[in-house]
C-alpha positions in Angstrom: 117.7 91.1 91.4 117.6 94.8 90.5 117.7 96.7 93.8 117.1 100.2 92.2 114.0 101.3 90.2 111.6 104.2 89.8 108.0 104.1 90.8 106.9 105.1 87.3 108.4 101.8 86.0 106.4 99.6 88.4 103.2 98.3 86.9 100.1 99.5 88.8 97.2 97.3 89.8 93.9 99.2 89.9 91.3 97.8 92.3 87.8 99.0 91.8 85.4 97.3 94.2 82.5 99.4 95.5 83.9 102.3 97.5 87.4 100.9 97.3 89.1 102.4 94.3 92.9 102.8 94.2 95.9 101.9 92.1 98.7 99.9 93.9 102.3 99.7 92.9 104.4 97.1 94.8 107.7 99.0 95.1 109.2 96.6 97.7 108.8 93.6 95.4 110.2 95.6 92.5 113.5 96.2 94.4 113.8 92.7 95.9 113.1 93.3 99.5 112.4 90.2 101.6 111.3 91.0 105.1 109.8 94.4 104.5 107.7 96.0 101.8 106.3 99.3 100.6 103.3 100.0 98.3 102.5 103.2 96.6 98.7 103.6 96.8 96.9 106.2 94.7 93.4 106.6 96.0 90.9 108.1 93.6 88.9 111.2 94.7 86.3 110.4 97.3 87.2 106.7 97.4 88.8 104.5 100.0 92.1 102.7 100.0 91.5 99.3 101.7 89.0 97.4 103.8 89.2 98.6 107.4 91.6 96.2 109.0 93.8 95.3 112.0 97.1 93.7 111.5 97.8 90.6 113.6 101.6 90.9 113.6 102.9 93.6 111.3 103.5 97.2 112.3 102.4 99.6 109.5 103.7 103.0 108.7 102.0 105.3 106.1 103.5 108.5 104.6 101.3 110.9 102.6 102.9 112.0 99.4 100.2 114.1 97.7 96.6 115.1 98.1 94.5 115.1 101.2 91.9 112.9 102.9 90.9 111.2 106.1 92.4 108.5 108.2 89.5 106.4 109.6 90.4 104.6 112.8 87.7 102.6 114.7 85.1 105.1 113.5 86.9 108.3 114.3 88.4 110.3 111.4 91.5 112.5 111.3 92.5 114.9 108.5 95.8 114.0 106.7 97.9 115.7 104.0 101.3 115.9 102.5 104.2 115.1 104.8 102.0 113.3 107.4 103.3 110.1 108.9 100.9 107.5 110.5 101.8 104.5 112.6 99.5 101.6 113.2 100.5 98.9 115.7 99.3 95.2 115.5 96.2 94.4 117.5 95.2 98.0 117.9 92.6 100.1 115.9 91.0 99.1 112.6 92.1 101.6 110.0 91.7 102.7 106.4 91.9 105.9 104.4 89.5 108.0 102.3 90.7 110.4 99.7 89.6 114.0 99.4 88.5 115.8 96.3 92.0 115.9 94.7 92.8 112.2 95.5 95.3 110.8 98.0 98.7 109.2 97.3 100.5 107.4 100.1 103.4 105.1 100.7 102.3 102.1 102.9 105.2 100.4 104.6 105.1 97.1 106.6 107.3 94.2 107.6 106.4 90.8 106.3 105.6 88.6 109.3 104.6 84.9 108.8 101.5 84.4 110.9 101.9 80.7 111.3 98.2 79.9 110.9 97.3 76.3 109.9 95.1 75.9 106.8 92.8 72.9 106.2 92.2 73.4 102.4 89.6 70.6 102.0 87.6 71.8 105.0 87.9 75.4 104.0 89.0 76.6 107.5 92.1 77.8 109.2 93.3 77.6 112.8 93.6 81.1 114.2 93.9 81.0 118.0 91.6 80.5 119.8 89.4 78.9 117.2 88.8 78.1 113.5 87.8 80.6 110.9 86.4 80.3 107.3 89.0 80.5 104.5 88.3 82.4 101.3 90.7 81.8 98.4 92.2 84.9 97.1 90.8 85.6 93.6 87.4 84.2 94.4 84.4 86.4 94.1 84.3 86.4 98.0 87.6 88.2 98.1 87.9 90.4 101.2 87.6 93.6 99.0 84.2 92.3 97.7 83.0 91.5 101.2 84.0 94.9 102.4 82.2 96.5 99.5 79.1 94.6 100.5 79.4 96.0 104.0 79.2 99.5 102.6 81.2 102.7 102.9 82.3 103.5 106.5 80.4 106.3 108.2 82.4 109.5 108.5 81.7 112.2 111.1 83.5 115.4 111.9 87.3 115.1 112.0 88.7 114.8 115.5 92.0 116.2 116.9 94.8 114.1 115.7 96.3 111.4 118.0 100.1 111.2 118.7 100.4 108.4 116.2 100.0 111.0 113.4 102.9 113.5 112.9 103.9 115.9 110.1 107.5 116.2 109.0 107.5 119.9 109.6 106.8 119.3 113.3 109.7 116.9 113.9 113.0 118.5 114.9 115.9 117.3 112.7 119.0 115.7 114.1 122.0 117.2 112.2 125.1 115.2 111.8 128.2 116.6 110.0 131.7 115.2 109.6 134.2 115.9 106.8 132.2 115.8 103.5 129.1 114.2 105.2 126.2 116.4 106.3 122.7 115.1 106.9 119.5 116.4 108.5 117.5 113.5 109.8 113.9 113.6 111.1 112.9 110.4 113.0 109.3 110.3 112.0 108.8 106.7 113.2 109.8 107.4 116.8 107.9 110.7 116.9 104.7 108.7 115.9 105.4 105.9 118.3 106.7 103.1 116.0 108.6 100.3 117.9 109.4 97.4 115.6 110.2 99.4 112.5 111.3 103.0 111.8 111.1 105.7 109.2 113.2 108.8 108.8 113.0 111.9 106.6 116.5 112.7 105.5 118.0 115.8 103.7 121.5 115.8 102.3 122.6 119.4 101.2 123.8 119.9 97.7 127.2 118.4 97.0 127.5 116.6 100.3 127.6 112.9 101.2 125.0 111.5 103.6 125.9 108.7 106.1 129.1 106.9 105.1 128.9 103.7 103.1 127.7 100.8 105.2 125.9 97.5 105.1 123.7 95.6 107.5 123.7 91.9 108.6 120.1 91.8 109.8 118.3 95.1 109.2 116.5 95.6 105.9 116.1 99.0 104.4 114.0 100.7 101.7 114.8 104.2 100.5 112.4 106.4 98.5 113.6 109.7 97.0 111.1 112.6 97.4 113.0 115.6 96.1 116.2 116.7 94.4 118.7 114.6 92.7 121.9 112.8 93.4 123.8 109.5 93.4 123.4 106.2 95.1 126.8 104.6 95.9 126.4 100.8 95.9 129.7 99.1 96.4 131.7 100.1 93.3 128.6 101.1 91.3 126.9 104.4 91.1 123.2 105.0 90.2 121.6 108.3 89.5 118.5 108.9 91.7 115.6 111.4 91.4 112.1 111.9 92.9 110.4 108.5 92.7 113.6 106.5 92.8 113.3 103.4 95.1 116.2 101.5 96.6 116.0 98.2 98.4 118.8 96.9 100.7 118.1 93.4 101.9 120.3 92.3 104.8 123.5 90.3 104.3 124.4 91.6 100.9 127.9 92.6 102.1 127.7 95.6 99.7 127.9 99.1 101.3 125.5 101.8 100.3 125.4 105.6 100.7 123.9 108.7 99.0 125.4 111.8 97.7 123.4 114.9 96.8 123.9 116.5 93.3 123.5 120.2 92.5 120.4 120.5 94.7 119.5 119.0 98.1 118.6 115.3 98.1 115.5 114.4 100.2 114.5 110.8 100.9 112.6 108.5 103.2 114.6 105.7 104.9 112.5 102.8 106.3 113.9 99.8 108.1 113.4 97.2 110.7 114.8 97.5 114.2 116.8 94.3 114.7 118.5 94.0 118.1 121.1 91.6 116.6 122.0 93.8 113.7 125.7 94.4 112.8 126.6 97.3 110.6 130.0 97.3 108.7 131.7 100.4 107.3 134.0 99.3 104.6 135.9 102.6 104.2 137.0 102.7 107.9 136.8 99.0 108.8 134.5 99.8 111.7 131.9 97.4 113.0 128.8 98.5 115.0 127.2 96.0 117.3 124.0 98.0 117.2 121.9 96.0 119.8 124.5 96.6 122.5 125.7 100.0 121.3 129.3 99.0 120.8 131.5 100.1 117.8 135.0 98.9 117.1 137.5 98.5 114.3 138.6 95.1 112.9 141.3 94.1 110.4 139.7 92.2 107.5 141.5 88.9 106.9 141.2 86.0 104.4 139.6 82.8 105.5 143.0 80.9 105.7 145.0 83.8 107.1 147.1 82.6 110.1 146.2 78.9 109.6 149.2 76.5 109.6 
């Protein structure tokens, strides 16, 4: 599976159903992620992204790339623009987005959680605690987008003051980490907006410098999207040039370390990942192992499988 691509190379799917008009690019699938995903959604001027919805298990994070618009949340609306990060928790407010006159482009992140509902295909119902609900086959004319279109466009009033779950990158203080040839300015947008099960950071590597040292994860899955500048992705012994729109997927358990180095200009990217308490990070250059759930880091000596056996 190719774990590096560019969003221009990912085929878009345009959905045009009533007030819902947007083009979707499944970036996560294109780079082989398994437990998390990211879609680029380009909403056309004055139109809406999705049916208003509440996730049952997944935490969603949105990052505004371009344009402007409104975040609709349980009837209240909030203005959003470039650099804004929005967090939506499961079982909380229903939400969707409406584009302004110049359109709205966002990255929509989420982790793929199996809901575990039981479907009775012949009866056309599914068990969703505490009762049964009707099942509509995807692709049927009763697709949820069609049903949302029939319900009509949501009412929009005056924008309200933004809640703490919406932050702008310019308002989040960076954490600066420097050692030897590594230098990185990292803004933890996810924590600032209240995410708990997943996280997203806005990272800047100055020109010519390395970011975090090469490492790989046992349980945490990461997706990187380059926003500005140019540089190199170090992937084991391989090197890949990256530029704005480059997307990198790092599923867990690959045993291949990754890192970024900026080129002649600063490299700016978003790093999204799950927060797994049992994750172990390995740093192949130094032999360090980080038991991240308990906050312990040590160094081990790599050995062959039969080393020391009689």
